[in-house]
DOMAR-534728 format. One record per residue (C-alpha): y, z, x. Coordinates in Angstrom, 2 decimals. Each point is the difference from the previous one (the first is absolute). Last residue first. Example, Ala and Ser with C-alpha at 12.3 -4.5 7.8 and 13.67 -1.06 7.14 Angstrom:
! residues 2
ATOM     north        up      east
ATOM     -1.06      7.14     13.67
ATOM     -3.44      0.66     -1.37
! end
This chain:
! residues 394
ATOM     north        up      east
ATOM    116.21     19.99     54.39
ATOM      0.22      1.02     -3.52
ATOM      2.92     -0.66     -2.33
ATOM      1.49      2.22     -2.48
ATOM      1.97     -1.73     -2.65
ATOM      3.63      0.97     -0.29
ATOM      1.11      1.23     -3.26
ATOM      2.63     -1.69     -2.22
ATOM      2.41      2.31     -1.61
ATOM     -0.42      0.64     -3.79
ATOM      3.39      0.23     -1.97
ATOM      0.06      2.88     -2.44
ATOM     -0.62     -0.69     -3.68
ATOM     -1.75      3.36     -0.66
ATOM     -3.35     -1.82     -0.81
ATOM      0.39     -2.02      3.09
ATOM      0.22      3.14      2.20
ATOM     -3.01      1.39     -1.70
ATOM     -2.09     -3.12      0.68
ATOM      1.07      0.13      3.66
ATOM     -1.27      3.72      0.26
ATOM      2.29      3.02      0.19
ATOM     -1.38      1.83     -2.76
ATOM     -3.53     -1.29     -1.08
ATOM      0.02     -2.93     -2.65
ATOM     -1.16      1.05     -3.48
ATOM     -3.71     -0.36     -0.85
ATOM     -1.12     -3.20     -1.59
ATOM     -0.75      0.18     -3.67
ATOM     -3.54      0.05     -1.28
ATOM     -0.33     -2.55     -2.79
ATOM     -1.90      1.44     -2.91
ATOM     -2.46     -1.44     -2.59
ATOM     -1.36     -2.55      2.50
ATOM      0.18     -3.51     -0.90
ATOM     -3.01     -1.50     -1.90
ATOM     -2.39     -1.73      2.40
ATOM      0.11     -3.69      0.64
ATOM     -3.12     -1.83     -0.49
ATOM     -2.21     -1.57      2.71
ATOM     -2.62     -1.92     -1.56
ATOM     -3.59      1.60     -0.16
ATOM     -2.84     -1.35      1.85
ATOM     -3.16     -0.48     -1.97
ATOM     -2.49      2.97      0.08
ATOM     -2.33      0.18      3.03
ATOM     -3.61     -0.98     -0.67
ATOM     -3.06      2.15     -1.21
ATOM     -3.02     -2.28      0.32
ATOM     -2.44      0.40     -2.80
ATOM     -3.22     -1.87      0.26
ATOM     -2.35      0.79     -2.97
ATOM      3.09      0.40     -2.39
ATOM      1.14     -3.43      1.21
ATOM      2.72     -0.92      2.51
ATOM      1.39     -3.46     -0.13
ATOM      0.27     -1.80      3.27
ATOM      0.03     -3.33     -1.96
ATOM     -0.98     -2.12      3.14
ATOM     -2.52      2.59      0.98
ATOM     -2.12     -1.00     -3.05
ATOM     -0.34      2.45     -2.81
ATOM     -0.46     -2.47     -2.96
ATOM     -1.61      0.98     -3.22
ATOM      2.90     -0.91     -2.22
ATOM      2.78     -1.73      1.64
ATOM      3.36      1.69      1.01
ATOM      3.16     -2.18      0.45
ATOM      1.58      0.73      3.42
ATOM      3.49      1.81      0.05
ATOM     -0.98      3.46      1.01
ATOM     -2.16     -0.95      2.73
ATOM      2.62     -2.28      1.25
ATOM      2.34      2.83      0.40
ATOM      3.00      1.19     -1.82
ATOM      2.41      3.06      0.48
ATOM      1.45     -1.04      3.24
ATOM      0.67     -3.58     -1.26
ATOM      2.12      1.32     -2.80
ATOM     -1.08     -0.03     -3.55
ATOM      1.95     -2.20     -2.43
ATOM      2.02      1.80     -2.56
ATOM     -1.85      0.70     -3.09
ATOM      0.44     -1.19     -3.75
ATOM     -3.53     -1.30     -0.15
ATOM      1.16     -3.71      0.10
ATOM      2.15      1.06      2.94
ATOM     -3.15      0.76      2.14
ATOM     -0.86     -3.70     -0.31
ATOM     -3.68     -0.87     -0.30
ATOM     -2.24     -2.20      1.95
ATOM      1.93      0.09      3.30
ATOM     -1.41     -2.58      2.38
ATOM     -2.40      1.34      2.68
ATOM      0.40      0.37      3.71
ATOM      3.83     -0.20     -0.27
ATOM      1.41     -2.23      2.79
ATOM      1.08      1.78      3.36
ATOM      3.29     -0.09      1.66
ATOM      1.23      3.25     -1.85
ATOM     -2.97      1.43     -1.96
ATOM     -0.67     -1.52     -3.39
ATOM      0.35      2.31     -3.05
ATOM     -3.17      1.84     -1.07
ATOM     -2.30     -1.86     -2.67
ATOM      0.43      1.08     -3.66
ATOM     -3.09      1.51     -1.59
ATOM     -1.36     -2.03     -2.90
ATOM     -1.68      2.36     -2.47
ATOM     -3.36     -0.35     -1.64
ATOM     -1.51     -1.85      2.85
ATOM     -3.45     -1.58     -0.33
ATOM      0.62     -1.97     -3.07
ATOM     -1.57      0.63     -3.27
ATOM     -2.65     -1.44     -2.16
ATOM     -2.35     -0.92      2.87
ATOM     -2.95      2.09     -1.74
ATOM     -0.11      2.37      2.96
ATOM      3.80      0.47     -0.14
ATOM     -0.33      0.72     -3.84
ATOM     -2.68      2.67      0.70
ATOM      2.30      1.68      2.61
ATOM      2.75      0.16     -2.81
ATOM     -2.20      1.68     -2.40
ATOM     -1.33      2.47      2.72
ATOM      3.51      0.78      0.87
ATOM      0.95      0.78     -3.56
ATOM     -3.10      2.09     -0.54
ATOM      1.02      2.19      3.06
ATOM      3.54      0.28     -1.43
ATOM     -1.48      1.52     -3.17
ATOM     -2.04      2.43      2.28
ATOM      3.24      0.97      1.79
ATOM      1.82      0.77     -3.19
ATOM     -3.17      1.96     -1.53
ATOM     -0.26      2.38      2.86
ATOM     -0.06      0.10      3.72
ATOM     -1.56      2.99      1.57
ATOM     -0.60     -1.11      3.76
ATOM     -2.87     -2.21     -1.05
ATOM      2.44     -2.01     -2.27
ATOM      2.32     -0.46      3.01
ATOM     -2.95     -1.29      2.15
ATOM     -0.78     -2.51     -2.70
ATOM      3.59     -1.04      0.06
ATOM     -0.19     -0.86      3.70
ATOM     -3.26     -1.95     -0.43
ATOM      1.30     -1.95     -2.93
ATOM      3.37     -0.90      1.80
ATOM     -1.69     -1.17      3.16
ATOM     -2.12     -2.36     -2.13
ATOM      2.98     -0.89     -2.16
ATOM      2.11     -1.28      2.87
ATOM      2.63     -2.27     -1.58
ATOM      3.14      1.87      1.39
ATOM      0.55      1.72     -3.43
ATOM     -3.65      1.19      0.08
ATOM      0.70      1.38      3.53
ATOM      3.10      1.86     -1.24
ATOM     -1.92      1.51     -2.96
ATOM     -2.75      1.30      2.33
ATOM      2.66      1.65      2.08
ATOM      1.28      1.53     -3.06
ATOM     -3.44      1.43     -0.80
ATOM     -0.74      1.12      3.64
ATOM      3.18      1.88      0.23
ATOM     -0.61      1.38     -3.51
ATOM     -3.19      1.61      0.93
ATOM      1.17      1.36      3.25
ATOM     -3.22      1.50      1.58
ATOM      0.38     -1.72      3.45
ATOM      3.39      1.36      0.53
ATOM      1.41     -1.18      3.30
ATOM     -1.87     -3.33     -0.04
ATOM      0.61     -0.26     -3.72
ATOM      3.79      0.17      0.70
ATOM     -0.40     -2.72      2.57
ATOM     -1.50     -2.19     -2.46
ATOM      2.51      0.78     -2.74
ATOM      2.72     -0.99      2.23
ATOM     -1.63     -3.33      1.09
ATOM     -0.76     -0.68     -3.68
ATOM      3.62      0.39     -0.75
ATOM      1.10     -2.32      2.72
ATOM     -2.39     -2.63     -1.34
ATOM      1.12      0.59     -3.52
ATOM      3.60     -0.57      0.44
ATOM      0.65     -0.47     -3.73
ATOM      3.17      2.36     -0.04
ATOM     -1.73      2.68     -2.10
ATOM     -2.99     -0.25      2.33
ATOM      2.03      0.57      3.13
ATOM      1.70      3.08     -1.69
ATOM     -3.39      1.31     -0.95
ATOM     -1.24     -0.39      3.46
ATOM      3.10      1.69      1.41
ATOM     -0.59      3.08     -2.33
ATOM     -3.58      0.21      0.89
ATOM      0.68     -0.34      3.71
ATOM      2.61      2.59      0.03
ATOM     -2.28      2.46     -1.61
ATOM     -2.83     -0.68      2.27
ATOM      2.33      0.35      3.02
ATOM      1.23      3.37     -1.33
ATOM     -3.56      1.41     -0.05
ATOM     -0.67     -1.57      3.41
ATOM      3.04      1.53      1.74
ATOM      1.28     -2.29      2.83
ATOM      2.14     -2.42     -1.87
ATOM      1.86     -2.44      2.19
ATOM     -1.43     -3.25     -0.84
ATOM     -0.44      0.60     -3.70
ATOM      3.56      1.26     -0.20
ATOM      1.12     -3.28      1.58
ATOM     -2.00     -1.96     -2.63
ATOM      1.54      2.21     -2.70
ATOM      3.39     -0.64      1.39
ATOM     -0.23     -3.77     -0.22
ATOM     -1.75      0.11     -3.43
ATOM      2.71      2.34     -1.29
ATOM      2.80     -2.39      1.34
ATOM     -1.46     -2.97     -1.66
ATOM     -1.04      1.85     -3.33
ATOM      3.55      1.42     -0.57
ATOM     -0.83      1.64     -3.41
ATOM      2.04      3.06      0.59
ATOM     -3.13      2.19      0.07
ATOM     -1.54     -2.12      2.73
ATOM      3.23     -0.03      2.05
ATOM      0.15      3.83      0.37
ATOM     -3.72      0.50      0.11
ATOM     -0.44     -2.27      2.96
ATOM      3.21      1.52      1.63
ATOM     -1.53      3.44     -0.19
ATOM     -3.36     -1.14      1.52
ATOM      1.91     -1.91      2.74
ATOM      2.42      2.91      0.76
ATOM     -2.87      2.56      0.29
ATOM     -2.02     -2.39      2.19
ATOM      2.78     -0.78      2.39
ATOM      3.30     -1.89     -0.61
ATOM      2.19      2.25      2.04
ATOM     -0.56      3.85      0.31
ATOM      3.36      1.88     -0.53
ATOM      2.36     -2.83     -1.18
ATOM     -2.88     -1.84     -1.91
ATOM     -0.92      3.05     -1.96
ATOM      3.63      0.85     -0.81
ATOM      0.63     -3.60     -1.19
ATOM     -3.04      0.26     -2.27
ATOM      1.50      3.22     -1.45
ATOM      3.20     -1.95     -0.60
ATOM     -1.96     -2.85     -1.64
ATOM     -1.70      2.46     -2.21
ATOM      3.47      1.13     -1.01
ATOM      0.89     -3.38     -1.09
ATOM     -3.51     -0.68     -1.50
ATOM     -0.03      2.64     -2.50
ATOM     -2.74     -1.32     -2.21
ATOM     -1.67      3.32     -0.39
ATOM     -3.08     -1.21      1.79
ATOM      2.20     -1.07      2.89
ATOM      1.83      3.24      0.15
ATOM     -3.37      1.87      0.10
ATOM     -1.45     -2.27      2.65
ATOM      3.17      0.27      2.16
ATOM     -0.02      3.89     -0.18
ATOM     -3.57      0.20      0.71
ATOM      0.48     -2.25      3.05
ATOM      3.02      2.02      1.20
ATOM     -1.95      3.28     -0.30
ATOM     -3.07     -1.40      1.73
ATOM      2.08     -1.16      2.86
ATOM      1.46      3.57      0.63
ATOM      2.74     -0.26      2.55
ATOM      2.63      1.23     -2.43
ATOM     -1.93      3.38     -0.43
ATOM      1.73      2.38     -2.47
ATOM      2.06     -2.73     -1.89
ATOM     -2.67     -2.75      0.47
ATOM     -2.73      2.25     -1.81
ATOM      2.49      1.36     -2.49
ATOM      0.64     -3.51     -1.34
ATOM     -3.78     -0.53     -0.37
ATOM     -0.17      3.23     -1.85
ATOM      3.03     -0.86     -2.31
ATOM     -1.83     -3.40     -0.73
ATOM     -3.30      1.62     -1.41
ATOM      1.32      1.20     -3.20
ATOM      1.94     -3.39     -0.86
ATOM     -3.17     -1.97      0.93
ATOM     -2.15      2.26     -2.28
ATOM      2.36     -0.53     -3.02
ATOM      0.25     -3.73      0.74
ATOM     -3.75     -0.31     -0.36
ATOM     -1.43     -2.13      2.76
ATOM     -0.61     -3.77      0.20
ATOM     -1.03     -1.65      3.34
ATOM     -3.53     -0.45     -1.26
ATOM     -0.29      1.61     -3.33
ATOM      0.99      3.28     -1.71
ATOM      0.23      2.59      2.62
ATOM      2.20      3.04     -0.93
ATOM     -1.75      2.71      1.97
ATOM      0.35     -2.35      2.94
ATOM      3.68      0.73     -0.04
ATOM     -0.68      3.56      0.80
ATOM     -2.54     -0.29      2.72
ATOM      2.17     -2.44      2.02
ATOM      2.88      2.51     -0.32
ATOM     -2.22      2.80      1.15
ATOM     -0.86     -1.99      3.00
ATOM      3.54     -0.76      0.94
ATOM      0.98      3.51     -0.38
ATOM     -2.84      1.09      2.40
ATOM      0.84     -2.81      2.49
ATOM      3.51      1.16      0.27
ATOM     -0.85      3.10      1.91
ATOM      3.17      2.33     -0.02
ATOM     -1.70      2.47     -2.51
ATOM     -2.82      0.61      2.49
ATOM     -3.13      1.80     -1.17
ATOM      1.30      0.23     -3.55
ATOM      0.61     -3.85      0.06
ATOM     -3.50     -0.67      1.12
ATOM     -1.41      2.38     -2.66
ATOM      1.91     -1.89     -2.63
ATOM     -1.61     -3.26      1.23
ATOM     -3.45      1.56     -0.22
ATOM      0.71      1.09     -3.54
ATOM      1.02     -3.45     -1.10
ATOM     -3.32     -1.36      1.32
ATOM     -1.79      2.55     -2.29
ATOM      2.13     -0.98     -2.74
ATOM     -0.64     -3.82      0.72
ATOM     -3.87      0.75     -0.10
ATOM      0.31      2.02     -3.35
ATOM      2.01     -2.84     -1.68
ATOM     -2.52     -2.66      1.11
ATOM      0.52     -2.11      3.06
ATOM     -0.14     -3.86     -0.12
ATOM     -0.21     -0.71      3.64
ATOM      1.26     -2.71      2.49
ATOM      2.65      2.18      1.57
ATOM      0.35      3.72     -0.69
ATOM     -1.80      0.92      3.20
ATOM     -1.63      3.35     -0.40
ATOM      1.57      2.97      1.73
ATOM     -1.59      1.46      3.30
ATOM      2.75     -1.57      2.23
ATOM      2.42      1.12     -2.63
ATOM     -0.81      3.74      0.57
ATOM     -0.23     -0.52      3.74
ATOM      3.63     -1.29      0.06
ATOM      1.17      3.19     -1.49
ATOM     -1.96      2.12      2.34
ATOM      1.31     -1.87      2.88
ATOM      3.67      0.25     -1.31
ATOM     -0.10      3.78     -0.39
ATOM      3.41      0.85     -1.42
ATOM      3.55     -1.50      0.25
ATOM      2.58      2.04     -1.85
ATOM      1.06     -0.72     -3.48
ATOM      3.27     -1.05     -1.44
ATOM     -0.27      0.16     -3.77
ATOM      0.60     -3.59     -1.43
ATOM     -1.70      0.18     -3.42
ATOM     -3.19     -1.33      1.24
ATOM     -0.38      2.86      2.51
ATOM      0.46      2.48     -2.81
ATOM     -2.78     -1.87     -1.97
ATOM     -2.75      0.89      2.65
ATOM     -1.85      2.73     -1.77
ATOM      0.34     -1.61     -3.40
ATOM     -1.53     -3.35      0.82
ATOM     -3.54      0.91     -1.23
ATOM      1.26      1.01     -3.42
ATOM      2.17     -3.24      0.10
ATOM     -3.22     -2.04      0.29
ATOM     -1.42      1.26     -3.45
ATOM      3.46     -0.78     -1.55
ATOM     -0.09     -3.42      1.53
ATOM     -3.55     -0.63     -1.62
ATOM      1.45      1.09     -3.31
ATOM      2.94     -2.27      0.23
ATOM     -2.17     -2.90      1.03
ATOM     -2.21      0.51     -3.21
ATOM     -3.33      1.83      0.35
ATOM     -3.29     -1.55     -1.38
ATOM     -2.12      2.64     -1.53
ATOM     -3.72     -0.29     -0.02
ATOM     -1.64      1.01     -3.41
ATOM     -2.49     -2.81     -0.06
ATOM     -0.18     -1.88      3.38
! end
């Protein structure tokens, strides 16, 4: 719009600092007493979810004010600090998984404060891990991951954080494993949509179009109005040799508000569909490798393409299925292919994730000293230990 001023990241952070002034003493380490925890939790219960949305500056400042109110209600409530931290680094959004270093540097002290005042705050550890990963500080991020694992195991928080941890480092195999596990364990629908989108993009980047299509399909089941979910699902179906499904999906994306890019892709699909009708192209655009044979059983189909030719490690039997490996034909939807179409969508479980060793905990808790007079205390002092008689029962 004419006359509309676009603020820089520094100017946005200055606007945010005015809202943060009342709780700055708590950030600087002032020991505060516990307050009204139910009231603090109620503030965040009514706060907007920061996942899966592109908030304007005004919306983020309103959310930031809610986080400040939670801290004022209970200065020992880590969730308030974690929420403030998440609001601040989102002020520096540049692209998917890319945030301004200035905004990340401003957000990290609040995430650190969250785990300092409330070490059992899951949101605090997750926010701290996210910020460290976005800043490329993977050694410190690994320590934060270790704390999450030591306290809660490899549940939903750990799986989400590990997915980001490996994804940003470029370890595609580990990232896909943890992304699949995060898919299985996620209970919040908004976070699930965000996880599925990131996982679908990762599968596409690694030429695993069937798995990517599955991720986008489940995403669209949870968010029927996802324009980009339908569009990228269409791209995967076209890559798999299913232009009829692709054209239907992309048309849905266009109706949801798609612009020039989606309409251009629509023309590309129609062109390829016309070539199929004229017999100028084969049915499959991409050959999908068959799964490895199970122990004692011959493979149902010979492999048509080696994963190594794409620079990938072979998939495990747990992540593959005959449905993923069959070559798709145009206009077929027989029970043998078991391929869901937009008219008959069946949400299936994600592929099983490999067991990946978690990073070690950040701290090793030492065993308490032996009690005075005990056998361990006697050994520690260098005194001989007399054998004890075992008590028998009649």
